[in-house]
N, C-alpha and C positions, 0 to 999 in steps of 0.2 A: 807569569800569565797575565795577558792583557785584559783590561776591563772592557766588557762589551759596550759599544758606543750607544748612547741613548738616542732613540728615534726623535727626529725633530717634530715639533708641534706644527700641524697644518692649520693655518688660520685664514679664514675668509674675512677680509676687511672691506667694509662697506661704509666709507666716510660720506659725509654730506657733500663734500667737495674733494677734488683731487688733492688740494693743498692739505686738507685734514688727513687724508689717507697717507700722504707722504710723511707728515709729521708723526703719525702713529708708527710707520715703518722705522723712522729714525729712532723713536723711543725704544724700540725692541731690538735695535742693532746689538750684536754681541751675544744674544741669546739664541738658543736652538729653535728658531721659528721660521717656517716656510710660509710666506705670505702670498695669498692670491687676491688680486684686486678686483673690485667691482666699483669702478670710479664714479660712474654716473647712475642716478636713479633710472630704473627701467632697463639696466643692463641685463640681458638674458642670462640665466644660469642653467646648467645642465643638471638634471636629476641625478645623473651618475656621479656628480661631484660630491654630493653631501655625505655619502657613507665614508669617504676618504678623509673628511675633515675632522679636526679635533673640536673646533667650535667656530662660532660666527661672532664677529665684532662689528656692530652696526650703530650708526648715529641715529638718534631719535628724530633728527631733522630730515631723514630720507623720506621722500614722498611715497616710496614703495615699502615702507616699514610694515604697514598693516597687511600688505600682500605676503610679505615674508613670514610674519607671525602666524598667518592663517593657512599657509601653504601645506597641502597634504603630501607634497613630494619630499618634505624635509623629515627625516626620521625623528620620532618623538624623543629619542635619547640624546639628540644633538643640542648642546647648550647654546644659548644666544645671550651675549652680553651687550647691553645697550649703553652707549655713551650719551650722557645727557647734561643739561645745564639747569640752573635754577628757573629757567623760563618754562620748563615743562614739569608736569607732575608724574611721579612714578606710579601713583595709584591709577591714573588715567591709562597709562600704557599697559599696566597689568590686566586691566579689564578686557583688553583685546584678545589675549590668548594666554591666560595665566600659566598653564602648564608648560609652555615653551620658554617663557622668560625665566632664566635661571638667576641672572644677576643684573645689577644696574650700577654704573659707576659715574659719579659726577665730576665734571671738569672743574678746576684743573687737577691733575694727578701726575705723579712721577712715573718714569719708565719701570723702575723697580717694583712699585706698587701694582702697576698694571700687569707685569709679568707674573707676580705672585698670585694675583686674582685669576689669571688665565690658567696657571698650573693647577690651582685648586679646582677650577671648572673642568679641566681636562681629566683630572682624576674622577670627578663625578660622572663625566661623560663615559669613561671606560666602565665604571660600575653600572651605569644605566644601560649601556649597550649589552653588557653581560647578562643583566636581568632581562632585557628585551629578548635576547636570543634564547635564554632559558624558557621564558614564557612561550615563545613561538614554538620551540621544540616540544614543550609540554602539550600545547594545543594540537600540534600535528599528531602527537602520540595519541591523544584522546580521540581525535578525529579518526585515526586509523582503527582504534579499538571499536568505535561505533559503526564503522562501515565495512570492516574486514572480519572474516572468519578467523578465530584465534588459532585453529589447527592448521589450515591450509594456506592462509594468507590471501585467499580469493575474496572478492566482494561477498558480503552476506546477503541474506534475503531482504533485509531492510533497505539496503542500497539498491537491490534489484527493483524494488517498488519505485524508487525515485528515477533510476536510469531508464527503466522500461517506459515510464510515462513520458520522459523527455524524448526518447527515441521515437515513440509513436507519434508524438506531436511533430517532431522534425520530419519524419517520413511522410506524414499526411500533408504537411505544408509544401514539401518538395515533390509530391507525387512519387515518392521512392518506395522501394520494397523493404521489408524488414522480416527476418525469419527468426524463429525461436526454437531452440532444441532443449529438451529435458532428458538427461542421461541418468540411468539408474544402474547401480552395480548389482548384477544378478546374484541372488542367494547370499547377500552380504551378512545377514544375521547368522547364517550357518558358518560363514568364514570367521566371524567373531567367536562363535561357540567353540569351533574346532581348533582354531589357531590362536585365539586370545585377542583381547582388545588392543594390546600393543601392536600386534601385527595388523589388525584392522585399521588402526590409526596410520600406520605406515602406508597401507594401501590407499587411504584417502589422500595422504600427502603426495604419493607418487602419481595418483590419478590426476590431481590438480596440475602437477608438473607436465604430464603427458598432454593434457588438454591444452594448456598454455602453449606448448611447443607445436602442437598440430593445428592450431587455429590461426586465422589471419591476424595481422596487426590491428585491424579495426574491430575485430570481434572482442566481446567482453565476456569473461567467465565468472560464474558465481557458484558458491556452495549454497544450494537451495534448501536442503534439509539433511538428515543423517547421511544417507548414501546417494543422494540425488544432487546433480549438478545441472546448471543452466548455462547455455551458450547463446548469447544474443548476437545476431549477425546483421548489422546494418547494411543495406544495399544488396543483400543476397536474396534471390528468388527461391522458390520451393525446390527447383532442380539443383541449384547450387548448394542449397542447404542439405539436401539428401546426399549428394556426393561428399560433402564435408562430414556428415554424420557417419557415412560408411568408412571414411578415412579415420575418424575418431574410434569407431568400433574396432577396426583392425589394429589401430595403434595400441589399443588396450589388450586385445586378445593374442596378439602375435608374440609378445614377450612376457614371460612370467614376472610376477611381482615378488621381490625378494626382500627379506628382512632377517639378517643373521642366517640361521640354518633353515628357516622356513621359506619355502618357495612354492607359489601356487599360480596356476593360470586363472585369470579373472576375465569374465566376459561382461558385457554391458548391453542394455536395451535402451533404445533412443526413440523418443517421440518428437515429431516435427510438425510445425504449423507456420503459416506465413500471413502477413497482413493483407496482401493483395489477393491471395487465393481464397482465404477463408473468411475474410471480412469480420473479425470479432467486433462486437459492439462495445467492448470495454477491455481494460487491461486484465481484469480478472478472468474474463471469458477467453482471452488469448492464452492465458496460462492453463485454464481448464481444458481447452482444445488440445493443447500440447500434452497435458497429463493424460487425457483420454487416449491419444495416439500412443503414448508410452505404455499405458496399461494394456492396450490391444497387442502391442509388440510382446509384452510379457505373457499375455494369454495365448499367443500363437507359438510359444516355445522359448522365448527369450533369445539373447544373442542376435538381435536383429534390429533394423530401423523401420519405423512405420510413420507414414504421413497421415495426418488426421483426415478422416473421411466422414462426412455427415451421414447420419442414419438414413437409409433409403426408405421411402414410403412403402408401407405394406411389407416391410422386411419380416415382421412377425405375423405369420398366417394365423387365422382364427383357430385352426386345428391344434397347432403346437405352440401358440404364443406364450403361454405361461411357462412351459418347460424351457423354451428357447430363451425367454427373457431371464429366467432364474439363472441359467447357466452363464449367460452373457454378463449379467450383473455380478455374479459370484466370481467370475474370472477377472473382470475389469476393476471392480471397486473394492480392492482389498486393503485399503490404507486407513483412511480416517472418515469420520462422520461428515465433515465439511466437504472432503473430496468426493465422497459418494453422492451427496446431495447436489453439488455443482455439476457433476458429470451426468446425473440423471436429468437435471434441468436441460442441459445442453442436448442430450439425446432426444428428449421430448420436444424441444423447440424445433428441431429439424422436421418433425412431423406436423406440429400444430401451429408453428409460426408465432406471430405477435399475440394471438389470442391466449396462448398458454402463458406467455410472459406477463401479460397484463393482468390476467386473473390471479396469478400468484402474487404479483405486486400489490394488487388491491386488497386481497384477503390478508396478506401479511401486514399491510398498513392498518386494516381494521383490527386485527388481533393485537397489534402493538398498542393502539388507542384504548381498546377495551381492557386489555391486561393492565395498562397503567391506571385506568379508571377503577379497576378492582383491587389495585394495590398488590398485584402479583409480582414475585421476584423476576428479574430479567432472565434468569436461567430457565424458568418455567415458560415464559413468553417465547423464548428461543425454541423450546421443545415443541410448542404449539405451531410455530412458524415452520419448523422442520417437517412436522406432520402434514401440513397443507401442501408443502412443496413435494413431498413424497407421493401423497395422494394424487395430486393433479398430474405430476409427471408420469407416474406409472399408469394412471387412468388413460392418458393420451397414448402411451406406448401400447397398451393392451387393447383399447377400445376406441381408437381414433375413428375407425370406420363407422361406429355407432354414433359417437358424439358429433361428428361432422355432417351427418345426414340431415337433409332439410325437411324432416318430418318428425313427429313425436315418436317416442319409443313404442314399439309393438310389444306383444307379450314375451317373445323370445328376447328382445332387447332388454326389457325390464328384468327378466330372469338373470341375464348375464350381469347386469349392473347390481342386482341384489346379492349376487355371489361375490361381487368385487371385494368387499371387506375381508372375506376369508382369503382371497388371493393375495391381498396386501399383507395380511399377517403372515402368510406362508412365505412370501418373497422376502419380507424383512427379517424372517428368522435366519436368513443367511448371515445377518450381521448382529452380533451381540450388542453393538453400540446403539441399536435402534430400539432397545427394550423400552425406553421411556415413551417413545412415539407409538409403540405397537397397540396399546389399548385404545388410543385415540383413533388410529386407523381402523381398528376392528369395529368400534362402536359409534362412529360418527353418523351412521345412518339410523340410529335409534331415535325415537320420538318421545317427548316428555310424557305423553299420555300412555305410552306402552305399545303404540301401534306401529312402531318402526321395525327395523331389521338390523342385525341378523338374529338377536336373542330376545327381542321384545322387552327390553329393560324399560323401567319406568322411573320418572322423577330423578331423585338423587342417586338411584342405582346406576345411572349413566355417569361415567367419569366426567368431571368438570371440563377437561380438555375436549372431549367429544361433544359436549353441549355447546361450548364456545365455537368449535369447528362448524357445527351444524348451522348456527345462526349467521356467522360471518360469511360462510361459503354461500348461503342462500342470498344474503344481502348483495354480495358481489355478483351473483348470477342474475338476480332480478334487475340490477343496475347495468347490465351489459347486453348487447345484442347477441342473439343466438341464431344458428342456421335456420331454425323453424319459427322464430318470432323476434320482434324488436324488443328492446329493453322497456321495462315498465316505467311509467311516469312516477315522479317522486311521491305524490299522494297515494298512488296505487300501491307502492312499495310499503308505505307506512300502514295502510289499511290491511295489507296482507300480513304484516308482522303482528298487528293487533289481533287479527282473525285467528292466527296460528299460535298465539301465546297460550300456553297451557295444553296445547295439542302437539304440534311439532316442536315448538320452542319453549325453553325455560322462561316463564314470565318475567322473572327477576332480570335475566339477561336482556330481554326485550326492552325493559325499562332503562337499563344501562346503555343499550344501543341508541335509544332516543337521546340520552344525555350527550353522547359523543357526536351524534348527527347534528344536534343543535350547536354544540360547543365548537365544532370544527367545520361547520357548514358543508357537510358531506353531500347533502341534498338541498335543492332550492325550495324551501318551505317557509310559510309565514308562521309567526309565533302563535297566532290564534288557533290555527289548524292543529299545531302540535300540542297546544294546551288541551284542546278537545280530545285528541287521540290519546293523550296521556290519561285523561279522566276516564275514557272508555276502557283503557287497559286496566286501570286500578279497580274500576267497578266490576269488570268481568273476572278479575283475579284478586279478590279481597285478601288472600293469604300472602300476598307479596310482602316480603320482609324489607321494609324501607330503612 
């Protein structure tokens, strides 16, 4: 049996002169070395050359030595041997790019010694390359774990956040369209219960395969959550997206999903929105629009596609508004607390516009500052913020006609608004996960002196969340224009807070509101005025616990 021939060493020789290069070639004659010359300094080299090399042999007198040592095109595992003389210092050379310089050999030396050193470096090069490739493969594996869903192999929700942001930026820059589809497997929980989770996992895997096959090459598929998938369609307008959604729906329903002896027909519901048609103000709103369209498709019977449609003004008539809204919310918002709140905001924004959004943002900001000042846990602050979002959104949905009129409330208007807390409590009973917010929504109209509604609670009988809600909601309202009046001036706002401390508002919370107004410059006020107002507040309410 013949012994396999050993591969020749590939050596790039970069002598200071052609004469030196030729001398090095002669030294290595008779050894298995393929030499590639770079005779003159500045000789261009191809990046594709370096991975094929065993190592580089270079003179320290080359004018392009520093460029070679610092080149990012040379693989980090490729050894470089520098030929030097007593005229130069090894330490000075090593300072340039220490991790690339593997060895240094001083002239004069014999051919045998040179070849021995080269063989040793070649062995180190092979070990280094193997280590480099292992690290690269490991990093690619970790990257895949962080961006891919472990079951289906599709991109995960984390990667959706990044890619969707990039695609929105790209589409807006180029004036292009971008459509978003969210697909939900109908009755998937029942499938898991009746056929088992193993079959359910096989459905998810097969679903990802069908989606990948039925979409365009430029489309990007994601596993969004349990049984939800997202398809991002760069360049597709709403009509193209709808046609594709129908194709996907049929691809899922036309052929049963099989796993062993279990075979079931599976249907899907799909929500659709697009950048140019719906003009979402943020990435989150784009997703919320599409989720809302999906939930409408499910509410209308499932196994269908639905394009997001903004809520029409006056959709809920005053006669049947509560019943209609309850049914709509119960059908649409059957997933999570955050989904419910986001969708409610979106529905209300269609009616009230920027005023609704700005009020929620302002009150949420005040709650965050006040909650932090009081040392409240973040989870409790989030509950208070959820309550204001629910209150404001449902208030606009039910009573936009009253709120938007350019006159003060009459007796009938006031009666409807006084009944509003009960309506809020009734509506939110649809969702168990709003239990924490319900007491705030019910009692936020109560006054500290017992003159409020609906129950006439007094002092600390009123839940803390409701007392906080009352004061921050009033602060935001006084600091905003309303259809029937302009916003109050800063000093008038402070005087109203002092006047109502102990009546409408908890005096202690008024004091804390003063703290955050001054600390965060929420209103333009001078320190002397605030000192006087603080003194009036404390004089009028001597029982405030400082």
